C-alpha positions as CSV (number, residue, x, y, z in Angstrom):
1,M,0.0,0.0,0.0
2,E,1.3,3.5,-0.9
3,Q,1.4,6.1,1.9
4,R,2.6,9.7,2.2
5,I,4.9,10.3,5.1
6,K,7.2,13.1,6.3
7,R,10.8,13.0,5.2
8,S,11.8,13.0,8.8
9,A,10.0,9.7,9.3
10,L,12.1,7.9,6.7
11,R,14.2,5.0,8.0
12,P,16.4,2.3,6.4
13,G,14.3,-0.6,5.2
14,M,11.6,1.6,3.6
15,Y,10.9,1.6,-0.1
16,V,10.6,5.1,-1.6
17,I,8.3,5.4,-4.6
18,S,8.4,9.2,-5.2
19,H,8.6,12.6,-3.6
20,G,7.1,16.0,-4.7
21,L,3.5,17.0,-5.4
22,G,3.6,17.3,-9.2
23,T,3.3,21.1,-9.1
24,F,5.6,23.7,-10.7
25,D,7.5,24.4,-7.5
26,K,7.3,20.9,-6.2
27,P,7.6,18.6,-9.2
28,L,7.0,14.9,-8.8
29,V,10.2,12.9,-8.7
30,R,10.0,9.1,-9.1
31,V,12.6,7.3,-7.0
32,G,11.6,3.6,-7.0
33,K,14.5,2.5,-4.8
34,P,15.0,1.0,-1.3
35,L,16.7,2.8,1.6
36,L,19.3,0.3,2.7
37,T,21.5,2.6,4.8
38,P,21.0,6.0,6.6
39,G,23.1,7.5,3.9
40,D,20.6,6.5,1.2
41,I,18.0,9.0,2.7
42,A,20.2,12.0,2.0
43,L,21.3,10.5,-1.4
44,L,17.8,9.8,-2.7
45,V,15.6,12.4,-1.0
46,P,16.8,16.1,-0.9
47,E,16.6,17.9,2.4
48,D,14.1,20.4,1.2
49,V,11.5,17.7,0.5
50,E,8.7,17.6,3.0
51,D,6.6,14.6,2.0
52,V,7.6,11.3,0.5
53,T,5.5,8.4,-0.9
54,V,6.6,5.0,0.4
55,E,5.4,1.4,-0.2
56,T,4.2,0.3,3.3
57,S,3.7,-3.4,2.4
58,V,7.5,-3.8,2.0
59,N,9.9,-3.6,4.9
60,L,13.3,-4.3,3.6
61,S,14.8,-4.4,7.1
62,L,13.5,-8.0,7.1
63,L,15.2,-9.0,4.0
64,G,18.5,-9.9,5.7
65,Q,16.9,-13.2,6.6
66,E,15.5,-13.8,3.1
67,R,17.0,-15.0,-0.1
68,P,18.0,-12.4,-2.8
69,V,15.3,-11.5,-5.2
70,G,15.7,-12.4,-8.9
71,V,16.6,-16.0,-8.4
72,P,16.9,-17.4,-12.0
73,I,14.2,-19.5,-13.5
74,T,15.7,-22.4,-15.5
75,T,12.6,-24.1,-16.9
76,A,9.7,-22.5,-18.8
77,L,6.4,-22.4,-16.8
78,S,4.5,-24.5,-19.3
79,D,7.2,-27.3,-19.1
80,E,7.5,-27.1,-15.3
81,L,3.7,-27.1,-14.8
82,A,3.5,-30.5,-16.6
83,I,6.2,-31.8,-14.2
84,A,4.5,-30.3,-11.2
85,R,1.2,-32.0,-12.1
86,K,2.9,-35.4,-12.2
87,L,4.6,-34.7,-8.9
88,H,1.3,-33.7,-7.3
89,A,-0.4,-36.9,-8.5
90,D,2.4,-39.0,-7.1
91,A,2.2,-37.3,-3.8
92,L,-1.6,-37.6,-3.7
93,G,-1.2,-41.4,-3.9
94,H,1.3,-41.4,-1.0
95,V,-1.0,-39.2,1.2
96,K,-4.0,-41.4,0.6
97,S,-1.8,-44.4,1.5
98,F,-0.6,-43.1,4.8
99,V,-4.1,-41.8,5.8
100,D,-5.5,-45.3,5.1
101,D,-2.7,-46.9,7.1
102,V,-3.5,-44.7,10.1
103,R,-7.2,-45.5,9.8
104,R,-6.4,-49.2,9.8
105,G,-4.0,-48.8,12.7
106,T,-1.0,-49.7,10.6
107,Q,2.4,-48.2,11.2
108,I,3.4,-45.6,8.6
109,D,6.9,-44.8,7.5
110,H,7.6,-41.1,6.9
111,R,10.8,-41.9,4.9
112,A,8.6,-43.0,2.0
113,A,7.8,-39.3,1.5
114,K,11.4,-38.1,1.3
115,P,11.9,-38.6,-2.5
116,L,8.5,-36.9,-3.2
117,V,9.5,-33.9,-1.2
118,E,12.9,-33.8,-2.8
119,N,11.2,-33.7,-6.2
120,F,9.1,-30.8,-5.0
121,I,12.2,-28.9,-4.0
122,D,13.8,-29.6,-7.4
123,S,10.6,-28.2,-9.1
124,V,10.6,-25.1,-7.0
125,F,14.2,-24.4,-7.7
126,R,13.6,-24.8,-11.5
127,N,10.5,-22.5,-11.6
128,E,8.7,-21.7,-8.4
129,N,5.8,-20.2,-10.4
130,A,4.6,-23.6,-11.4
131,A,3.8,-24.6,-7.9
132,I,1.8,-21.4,-7.3
133,T,0.0,-21.7,-10.6
134,L,-1.0,-25.3,-9.7
135,F,-2.8,-23.9,-6.7
136,K,-4.9,-21.7,-9.0
137,L,-6.0,-24.6,-11.2
138,R,-7.1,-27.0,-8.4
139,G,-10.7,-28.0,-7.6
140,F,-12.1,-28.9,-4.3
141,D,-12.1,-32.7,-4.6
142,E,-10.2,-34.7,-2.0
143,Y,-9.3,-31.6,0.0
144,T,-8.3,-33.8,3.0
145,Y,-5.5,-35.2,0.9
146,T,-4.5,-32.3,-1.4
147,H,-4.3,-29.9,1.5
148,S,-1.3,-31.8,2.9
149,I,0.4,-31.6,-0.5
150,N,-0.3,-27.9,-0.9
151,V,1.0,-27.1,2.5
152,S,4.2,-29.0,1.8
153,L,4.8,-27.1,-1.4
154,L,3.9,-23.7,0.0
155,A,6.1,-24.4,3.0
156,I,9.0,-25.1,0.6
157,L,8.3,-21.9,-1.3
158,F,8.1,-19.9,1.9
159,G,11.2,-21.5,3.4
160,R,13.2,-20.7,0.3
161,Q,12.1,-17.1,0.6
162,L,13.4,-17.1,4.2
163,G,16.8,-18.4,3.0
164,L,16.6,-21.9,4.3
165,E,19.1,-24.4,2.9
166,R,18.0,-27.5,1.0
167,P,18.3,-30.0,4.0
168,Q,16.1,-27.6,6.0
169,L,13.6,-27.4,3.1
170,L,13.4,-31.2,3.0
171,T,12.5,-31.3,6.7
172,L,10.1,-28.4,6.3
173,G,8.4,-30.1,3.3
174,L,8.0,-33.3,5.2
175,A,6.5,-31.4,8.1
176,G,4.0,-29.9,5.7
177,M,3.1,-33.3,4.3
178,Y,2.4,-34.8,7.7
179,H,1.1,-31.7,9.7
180,D,-2.5,-32.9,9.6
181,V,-1.9,-36.6,9.9
182,G,-3.9,-36.6,13.2
183,K,-7.1,-35.8,11.1
184,A,-7.0,-39.4,10.0
185,R,-8.4,-40.2,13.4
186,I,-11.3,-37.7,13.0
187,P,-14.5,-39.1,11.6
188,E,-15.0,-38.1,7.9
189,A,-18.5,-36.9,8.7
190,V,-16.9,-34.2,10.9
191,L,-14.0,-33.4,8.5
192,N,-16.3,-32.9,5.6
193,K,-19.4,-31.5,7.3
194,P,-21.1,-29.0,5.0
195,G,-21.7,-26.4,7.7
196,K,-20.6,-25.1,11.0
197,L,-19.3,-27.6,13.5
198,S,-21.1,-28.0,16.8
199,E,-19.1,-27.3,19.9
200,A,-18.6,-31.0,20.5
201,E,-17.4,-31.5,17.0
202,F,-15.0,-28.5,17.2
203,Q,-13.5,-29.9,20.4
204,L,-13.0,-33.2,18.7
205,M,-11.4,-31.5,15.7
206,K,-9.0,-29.7,18.0
207,T,-7.6,-33.1,19.1
208,H,-5.9,-33.7,15.8
209,P,-2.5,-32.1,16.6
210,L,-2.1,-34.3,19.7
211,E,-3.4,-37.3,17.8
212,G,-0.8,-36.6,15.1
213,Y,1.9,-36.4,17.7
214,K,1.0,-39.8,19.0
215,I,1.1,-41.2,15.4
216,M,4.5,-39.7,14.5
217,A,6.2,-39.9,17.9
218,N,7.6,-43.4,17.4
219,Q,8.7,-42.9,13.8
220,P,12.4,-43.8,13.2
221,E,14.8,-41.1,12.3
222,L,12.2,-38.4,12.6
223,A,13.5,-34.9,12.7
224,P,12.2,-33.1,15.9
225,E,11.1,-30.1,13.8
226,I,8.6,-32.3,12.0
227,L,7.1,-33.6,15.3
228,R,6.9,-30.0,16.6
229,A,5.1,-28.8,13.5
230,V,2.6,-31.6,13.8
231,V,1.7,-30.7,17.3
232,E,2.2,-26.9,17.1
233,H,0.7,-25.8,13.8
234,H,-2.4,-24.5,15.5
235,E,-0.6,-22.5,18.1
236,R,-0.9,-18.8,17.7
237,H,1.6,-15.9,18.3
238,D,-0.6,-14.3,21.0
239,G,-1.3,-17.6,22.9
240,S,-4.8,-18.1,21.6
241,G,-4.0,-21.3,19.7
242,Y,-4.1,-24.9,20.8
243,P,-3.3,-27.5,22.1
244,R,-0.9,-25.8,24.6
245,G,-1.5,-22.0,24.2
246,L,2.1,-21.3,23.3
247,T,3.2,-17.8,22.5
248,G,5.8,-16.1,20.4
249,D,9.2,-17.8,20.0
250,D,8.1,-20.7,22.2
251,I,6.5,-21.9,19.0
252,G,9.1,-23.6,16.7
253,L,10.2,-21.8,13.5
254,F,8.9,-24.6,11.2
255,S,5.7,-24.7,13.2
256,R,5.2,-21.0,12.5
257,I,5.9,-21.4,8.8
258,I,3.4,-24.3,8.6
259,A,0.8,-22.3,10.5
260,V,0.9,-19.5,8.0
261,V,0.7,-21.6,4.9
262,D,-1.9,-23.9,6.5
263,V,-4.3,-21.0,7.0
264,Y,-3.5,-19.5,3.5
265,D,-4.3,-22.8,1.7
266,A,-7.5,-23.3,3.8
267,L,-8.8,-19.8,3.0
268,T,-8.0,-20.0,-0.7
269,S,-9.3,-23.6,-1.3
270,R,-12.8,-24.3,-2.5
271,R,-14.7,-26.7,-0.2
272,V,-18.1,-28.4,-0.5
273,Y,-19.4,-25.8,1.9
274,K,-17.6,-22.6,0.7
275,D,-16.1,-21.0,-2.3
276,A,-12.4,-20.2,-2.5
277,M,-11.3,-16.8,-1.2
278,A,-9.3,-14.7,-3.6
279,P,-5.6,-14.8,-2.7
280,A,-5.4,-11.0,-2.3
281,K,-8.4,-11.0,0.0
282,A,-6.9,-13.9,2.0
283,L,-3.6,-12.2,2.4
284,G,-5.4,-9.0,3.4
285,M,-7.3,-10.9,6.1
286,M,-4.1,-12.6,7.4
287,Y,-2.3,-9.2,7.4
288,Q,-5.0,-8.0,9.8
289,W,-4.2,-10.9,12.1
290,R,-0.5,-10.0,12.3
291,D,0.9,-9.8,15.8
292,K,-2.2,-11.8,17.0
293,D,-2.3,-15.1,15.1
294,F,1.1,-14.7,13.4
295,P,4.3,-12.6,13.9
296,H,4.0,-9.5,11.7
297,H,7.3,-10.2,9.9
298,A,6.1,-13.7,9.0
299,I,3.1,-12.3,7.2
300,E,5.1,-9.6,5.5
301,S,7.6,-12.2,4.3
302,F,4.9,-14.5,3.1
303,I,3.2,-11.7,1.1
304,R,6.6,-11.1,-0.6
305,C,6.8,-14.8,-1.3
306,V,3.5,-15.4,-3.1
307,G,2.7,-11.8,-4.0
308,V,-0.3,-9.6,-3.3
309,Y,-1.5,-10.9,-6.7
310,P,-0.1,-14.5,-6.8
311,V,1.0,-16.0,-10.1
312,G,-2.0,-17.3,-12.0
313,S,-4.5,-14.6,-10.7
314,F,-7.0,-13.5,-13.3
315,V,-7.1,-9.7,-13.2
316,R,-8.6,-6.7,-14.9
317,L,-6.2,-3.9,-15.6
318,S,-7.1,-0.2,-15.2
319,G,-7.0,0.1,-19.0
320,G,-9.8,-2.4,-19.3
321,E,-8.0,-5.4,-20.6
322,Y,-7.8,-8.7,-18.8
323,G,-4.8,-10.8,-18.0
324,I,-3.0,-13.5,-15.9
325,V,-0.4,-12.6,-13.4
326,A,2.8,-14.1,-14.8
327,S,5.4,-13.2,-12.1
328,V,5.6,-11.2,-8.9
329,N,7.9,-8.4,-7.8
330,P,8.9,-9.1,-4.2
331,L,9.9,-5.5,-3.6
332,R,6.7,-4.1,-5.1
333,P,4.0,-6.7,-4.6
334,T,1.3,-4.5,-6.1
335,K,3.2,-4.2,-9.4
336,P,3.5,-7.7,-10.9
337,E,4.1,-8.7,-14.5
338,V,0.8,-9.5,-16.3
339,K,0.2,-11.5,-19.4
340,V,-2.6,-9.7,-21.2
341,V,-4.9,-12.2,-22.9
342,M,-8.2,-10.5,-23.5
343,D,-9.5,-7.1,-24.6
344,A,-12.0,-5.0,-22.6
345,K,-14.9,-7.1,-23.9
346,M,-13.2,-10.3,-22.8
347,R,-12.4,-11.3,-26.4
348,P,-9.2,-13.4,-26.7
349,Q,-6.2,-11.6,-28.2
350,I,-2.6,-12.3,-28.9
351,P,-1.0,-12.5,-25.5
352,R,1.6,-9.8,-24.5
353,C,3.4,-9.2,-21.3
354,L,3.2,-6.0,-19.3
355,D,5.6,-5.2,-16.5
356,L,3.5,-2.9,-14.3
357,L,6.6,-1.7,-12.4
358,A,8.6,-0.9,-15.5
359,L,5.7,1.0,-16.9
360,E,5.2,3.1,-13.8
361,G,5.5,6.8,-14.6
362,T,5.1,6.4,-18.3
363,P,2.0,7.1,-20.5
364,Q,1.4,3.4,-20.7
365,A,1.3,2.9,-16.9
366,Q,-1.5,0.7,-15.6
367,D,-2.6,-0.8,-12.3
368,I,-4.6,-3.9,-11.4
369,D,-8.2,-2.8,-11.1
370,R,-9.6,-6.0,-9.6
371,V,-9.1,-9.7,-9.2
372,L,-11.7,-11.9,-10.8
373,N,-12.9,-15.5,-10.4
374,P,-12.5,-17.0,-13.9
375,A,-15.0,-19.7,-13.2
376,E,-17.7,-17.0,-12.7
377,H,-17.0,-15.9,-16.3
378,K,-16.8,-19.4,-17.6
379,I,-13.1,-18.9,-18.5
380,D,-10.5,-21.6,-18.5
381,V,-7.3,-19.9,-17.7
382,E,-5.0,-22.9,-18.1
383,P,-4.4,-22.6,-21.9
384,F,-3.1,-19.1,-21.2
385,F,-0.3,-20.5,-19.0
386,L,0.8,-22.7,-21.9
387,A,0.7,-19.9,-24.6
């Protein structure tokens, strides 16, 4: 979000969009750069400037813990999307298998998931946009199973954003895969109830972290971070979570990561009893919960990871045309690259890419006017990813 502040309020870590008022005596000067050191303030913003426009959704002081932006993409989205679909299908079979094992009382072996998660990591490193796009194309069938896969993939994406190394990403991905294993002991009638749970049903649902702990506690060679994520992913920053009401840093790092992506996937997934929430709306809601449910820096980092308008979002531009978000800009989440695919009357046209950040300040500048649900307009967006 853009905000006008006094020059005296500038601090390292802020992203300066512009200064000036666009008048003759105070012309508008576009900066578009971060303040990384105190010296950058004097360098980029003259002392006689009173007001400055900054991007408040970006706090670069947090980036020291994150990976550098601009990580190269080595595989085309269309190619990696086909690979990601196959990986998703393979993982779905594994999740169904271990859920069935739990329901039958058979011992599961988490080591069987290791090659699947390693393949997820490889895919994310080749082209992380494929995983995000796959979320946009999903339906609501088999949510109990696909949610575990989605959380695993999202956790890997988020962990990479935070600068975790590959061995840590493997542990984190496994934690995501098994975080809800305890739900295998919850009756399906409760899990898939098309309506609000009764108080008794809700209390039963809240037992799944401890049930998951019991299932996984005797697993051989289990990383302790996985076990913590299983039991702690419903703990909340302010102590309002369950099962133990932990607060702040008493909650494990991987548990906090899983908590964020777990909620995001739940909000943006279509269920038999609810429609999927638009990613931008879900992120806005989660941002309102910062310092309550989640640490503020965790939400801000996650927004930079998936983007205010995640890859695959179907959007209308301020010029009237329609397009698909093709890539995000971590430093300016509101200015992604958009593949324009339809004219103002929703008629298909030859696709072209617009970098909204690069066009800022030019006569061709555009913004995203709104995010749309393609299903409501009977539009299949998948072919546009392959164009």
